[in-house]
Biopython code that builds the backbone (N, CA, C, O; Angstrom):
import numpy as np
from Bio.PDB.StructureBuilder import StructureBuilder

atoms = [
    (1, "ASP", "N", (0.839, -1.199, 0.000)),
    (1, "ASP", "CA", (0.000, 0.000, 0.000)),
    (1, "ASP", "C", (0.875, 1.252, 0.000)),
    (1, "ASP", "O", (2.104, 1.173, -0.005)),
    (2, "LEU", "N", (0.225, 2.379, 0.005)),
    (2, "LEU", "CA", (0.926, 3.655, -0.145)),
    (2, "LEU", "C", (1.884, 3.934, 1.007)),
    (2, "LEU", "O", (2.999, 4.407, 0.789)),
    (3, "LEU", "N", (1.449, 3.641, 2.241)),
    (3, "LEU", "CA", (2.287, 3.919, 3.411)),
    (3, "LEU", "C", (3.560, 3.078, 3.383)),
    (3, "LEU", "O", (4.651, 3.585, 3.643)),
    (4, "ASN", "N", (3.419, 1.804, 3.070)),
    (4, "ASN", "CA", (4.591, 0.933, 2.995)),
    (4, "ASN", "C", (5.548, 1.394, 1.905)),
    (4, "ASN", "O", (6.765, 1.356, 2.088)),
    (5, "ASP", "N", (5.004, 1.828, 0.773)),
    (5, "ASP", "CA", (5.845, 2.336, -0.312)),
    (5, "ASP", "C", (6.624, 3.557, 0.152)),
    (5, "ASP", "O", (7.810, 3.696, -0.149)),
    (6, "ALA", "N", (5.956, 4.439, 0.883)),
    (6, "ALA", "CA", (6.608, 5.652, 1.370)),
    (6, "ALA", "C", (7.711, 5.297, 2.364)),
    (6, "ALA", "O", (8.801, 5.866, 2.316)),
    (7, "GLU", "N", (7.427, 4.355, 3.264)),
    (7, "GLU", "CA", (8.440, 3.932, 4.238)),
    (7, "GLU", "C", (9.631, 3.300, 3.530)),
    (7, "GLU", "O", (10.780, 3.544, 3.899)),
    (8, "GLN", "N", (9.358, 2.495, 2.524)),
    (8, "GLN", "CA", (10.425, 1.843, 1.767)),
    (8, "GLN", "C", (11.293, 2.900, 1.080)),
    (8, "GLN", "O", (12.520, 2.794, 1.077)),
    (9, "SER", "N", (10.663, 3.901, 0.510)),
    (9, "SER", "CA", (11.403, 4.976, -0.155)),
    (9, "SER", "C", (12.278, 5.726, 0.841)),
    (9, "SER", "O", (13.423, 6.063, 0.539)),
    (10, "MET", "N", (11.736, 5.988, 2.030)),
    (10, "MET", "CA", (12.508, 6.699, 3.052)),
    (10, "MET", "C", (13.724, 5.881, 3.481)),
    (10, "MET", "O", (14.811, 6.431, 3.660)),
    (11, "MET", "N", (13.547, 4.578, 3.645)),
    (11, "MET", "CA", (14.662, 3.721, 4.045)),
    (11, "MET", "C", (15.758, 3.745, 2.984)),
    (11, "MET", "O", (16.939, 3.857, 3.313)),
    (12, "GLU", "N", (15.373, 3.642, 1.714)),
    (12, "GLU", "CA", (16.349, 3.672, 0.628)),
    (12, "GLU", "C", (17.044, 5.025, 0.583)),
    (12, "GLU", "O", (18.248, 5.109, 0.345)),
    (13, "TYR", "N", (16.269, 6.084, 0.814)),
    (13, "TYR", "CA", (16.815, 7.438, 0.798)),
    (13, "TYR", "C", (17.856, 7.604, 1.905)),
    (13, "TYR", "O", (18.950, 8.115, 1.666)),
    (14, "LYS", "N", (17.506, 7.169, 3.115)),
    (14, "LYS", "CA", (18.438, 7.277, 4.250)),
    (14, "LYS", "C", (19.699, 6.466, 3.994)),
    (14, "LYS", "O", (20.804, 6.915, 4.300)),
    (15, "THR", "N", (19.536, 5.274, 3.434)),
    (15, "THR", "CA", (20.690, 4.423, 3.145)),
    (15, "THR", "C", (21.613, 5.100, 2.147)),
    (15, "THR", "O", (22.831, 5.094, 2.323)),
    (16, "SER", "N", (21.042, 5.687, 1.095)),
    (16, "SER", "CA", (21.887, 6.331, 0.094)),
    (16, "SER", "C", (22.563, 7.569, 0.668)),
    (16, "SER", "O", (23.693, 7.880, 0.292)),
    (17, "ILE", "N", (21.892, 8.285, 1.574)),
    (17, "ILE", "CA", (22.512, 9.444, 2.227)),
    (17, "ILE", "C", (23.694, 8.985, 3.076)),
    (17, "ILE", "O", (24.756, 9.608, 3.051)),
    (18, "GLU", "N", (23.514, 7.901, 3.826)),
    (18, "GLU", "CA", (24.608, 7.376, 4.654)),
    (18, "GLU", "C", (25.802, 6.996, 3.782)),
    (18, "GLU", "O", (26.947, 7.289, 4.125)),
    (19, "ASN", "N", (25.527, 6.346, 2.658)),
    (19, "ASN", "CA", (26.611, 5.954, 1.751)),
    (19, "ASN", "C", (27.318, 7.182, 1.194)),
    (19, "ASN", "O", (28.542, 7.193, 1.066)),
    (20, "LEU", "N", (26.549, 8.214, 0.863)),
    (20, "LEU", "CA", (27.147, 9.449, 0.354)),
    (20, "LEU", "C", (28.047, 10.076, 1.403)),
    (20, "LEU", "O", (29.141, 10.545, 1.091)),
    (21, "LYS", "N", (27.582, 10.083, 2.658)),
    (21, "LYS", "CA", (28.392, 10.658, 3.735)),
    (21, "LYS", "C", (29.711, 9.910, 3.871)),
    (21, "LYS", "O", (30.767, 10.527, 4.010)),
    (22, "LYS", "N", (29.651, 8.580, 3.829)),
    (22, "LYS", "CA", (30.873, 7.781, 3.935)),
    (22, "LYS", "C", (31.812, 8.092, 2.773)),
    (22, "LYS", "O", (33.012, 8.287, 2.967)),
    (23, "ASP", "N", (31.246, 8.135, 1.554)),
    (23, "ASP", "CA", (32.069, 8.413, 0.375)),
    (23, "ASP", "C", (32.698, 9.788, 0.452)),
    (23, "ASP", "O", (33.879, 9.948, 0.142)),
    (24, "SER", "N", (31.919, 10.791, 0.863)),
    (24, "SER", "CA", (32.461, 12.150, 0.892)),
    (24, "SER", "C", (33.517, 12.288, 1.983)),
    (24, "SER", "O", (34.482, 13.035, 1.816)),
    (25, "LYS", "N", (33.348, 11.578, 3.097)),
    (25, "LYS", "CA", (34.373, 11.625, 4.143)),
    (25, "LYS", "C", (35.674, 11.039, 3.600)),
    (25, "LYS", "O", (36.752, 11.585, 3.836)),
    (26, "TYR", "N", (35.569, 9.937, 2.878)),
    (26, "TYR", "CA", (36.747, 9.311, 2.286)),
    (26, "TYR", "C", (37.415, 10.284, 1.311)),
    (26, "TYR", "O", (38.638, 10.428, 1.311)),
    (27, "THR", "N", (36.611, 10.946, 0.486)),
    (27, "THR", "CA", (37.146, 11.903, -0.485)),
    (27, "THR", "C", (37.801, 13.076, 0.222)),
    (27, "THR", "O", (38.881, 13.512, -0.179)),
    (28, "LEU", "N", (37.171, 13.595, 1.265)),
    (28, "LEU", "CA", (37.749, 14.717, 2.009)),
    (28, "LEU", "C", (39.069, 14.318, 2.643)),
    (28, "LEU", "O", (40.009, 15.113, 2.670)),
    (29, "ASP", "N", (39.152, 13.096, 3.152)),
    (29, "ASP", "CA", (40.413, 12.612, 3.722)),
    (29, "ASP", "C", (41.497, 12.585, 2.655)),
    (29, "ASP", "O", (42.632, 12.988, 2.908)),
    (30, "LYS", "N", (41.147, 12.108, 1.457)),
    (30, "LYS", "CA", (42.117, 12.050, 0.366)),
    (30, "LYS", "C", (42.595, 13.455, 0.006)),
    (30, "LYS", "O", (43.785, 13.666, -0.225)),
    (31, "ILE", "N", (41.669, 14.415, -0.041)),
    (31, "ILE", "CA", (42.034, 15.797, -0.368)),
    (31, "ILE", "C", (42.973, 16.357, 0.693)),
    (31, "ILE", "O", (43.969, 17.002, 0.365)),
    (32, "ALA", "N", (42.661, 16.115, 1.959)),
    (32, "ALA", "CA", (43.500, 16.620, 3.049)),
    (32, "ALA", "C", (44.904, 16.027, 2.954)),
    (32, "ALA", "O", (45.894, 16.735, 3.133)),
    (33, "ILE", "N", (44.985, 14.735, 2.673)),
    (33, "ILE", "CA", (46.293, 14.083, 2.530)),
    (33, "ILE", "C", (47.043, 14.693, 1.352)),
    (33, "ILE", "O", (48.240, 14.963, 1.448)),
    (34, "GLY", "N", (46.345, 14.909, 0.249)),
    (34, "GLY", "CA", (46.965, 15.508, -0.928)),
    (34, "GLY", "C", (47.487, 16.903, -0.641)),
    (34, "GLY", "O", (48.579, 17.260, -1.081)),
    (35, "GLU", "N", (46.716, 17.696, 0.093)),
    (35, "GLU", "CA", (47.144, 19.058, 0.413)),
    (35, "GLU", "C", (48.381, 19.040, 1.299)),
    (35, "GLU", "O", (49.308, 19.820, 1.077)),
    (36, "SER", "N", (48.411, 18.170, 2.293)),
    (36, "SER", "CA", (49.582, 18.116, 3.172)),
    (36, "SER", "C", (50.802, 17.634, 2.391)),
    (36, "SER", "O", (51.917, 18.087, 2.650)),
    (37, "ASP", "N", (50.604, 16.725, 1.441)),
    (37, "ASP", "CA", (51.715, 16.278, 0.588)),
    (37, "ASP", "C", (52.244, 17.440, -0.241)),
    (37, "ASP", "O", (53.456, 17.597, -0.389)),
    (38, "LEU", "N", (51.341, 18.258, -0.784)),
    (38, "LEU", "CA", (51.758, 19.415, -1.581)),
    (38, "LEU", "C", (52.567, 20.385, -0.734)),
    (38, "LEU", "O", (53.616, 20.867, -1.161)),
    (39, "GLN", "N", (52.077, 20.670, 0.467)),
    (39, "GLN", "CA", (52.769, 21.616, 1.344)),
    (39, "GLN", "C", (54.141, 21.068, 1.732)),
    (39, "GLN", "O", (55.119, 21.815, 1.769)),
    (40, "ARG", "N", (54.220, 19.772, 2.022)),
    (40, "ARG", "CA", (55.484, 19.158, 2.382)),
    (40, "ARG", "C", (56.444, 19.244, 1.197)),
    (40, "ARG", "O", (57.634, 19.504, 1.377)),
    (41, "GLY", "N", (55.929, 19.025, -0.009)),
    (41, "GLY", "CA", (56.750, 19.109, -1.210)),
    (41, "GLY", "C", (57.305, 20.508, -1.416)),
    (41, "GLY", "O", (58.456, 20.665, -1.824)),
    (42, "GLN", "N", (56.496, 21.529, -1.137)),
    (42, "GLN", "CA", (56.951, 22.908, -1.314)),
    (42, "GLN", "C", (58.040, 23.254, -0.308)),
    (42, "GLN", "O", (59.008, 23.930, -0.656)),
    (43, "THR", "N", (57.897, 22.799, 0.933)),
    (43, "THR", "CA", (58.901, 23.136, 1.948)),
    (43, "THR", "C", (60.191, 22.358, 1.706)),
    (43, "THR", "O", (61.275, 22.846, 2.029)),
    (44, "ASP", "N", (60.087, 21.150, 1.141)),
    (44, "ASP", "CA", (61.290, 20.364, 0.845)),
    (44, "ASP", "C", (62.104, 21.013, -0.259)),
    (44, "ASP", "O", (63.329, 20.899, -0.271)),
    (45, "LEU", "N", (61.443, 21.689, -1.187)),
    (45, "LEU", "CA", (62.155, 22.393, -2.258)),
    (45, "LEU", "C", (62.797, 23.626, -1.679)),
    (45, "LEU", "O", (63.452, 24.378, -2.400)),
]
sb = StructureBuilder()
sb.init_structure("model")
sb.init_model(0)
sb.init_chain("A")
sb.init_seg("    ")
for serial, (resi, resn, name, xyz) in enumerate(atoms, 1):
    if name == "N":
        sb.init_residue(resn, " ", resi, " ")
    sb.init_atom(name, np.array(xyz, "f"), 0.0, 1.0, " ", f" {name:<3s}", serial, name[0])
structure = sb.get_structure()
């Protein structure tokens, strides 16, 4: 019925949001590591 469909959609939505958060945290970590590598490279020169 309609209510179950709505609940199912909300569950899928929340799951995809959680996955996005995990992915973006991983990406932000990679960016931070890259920036520190760049800064270290500049000071080594």
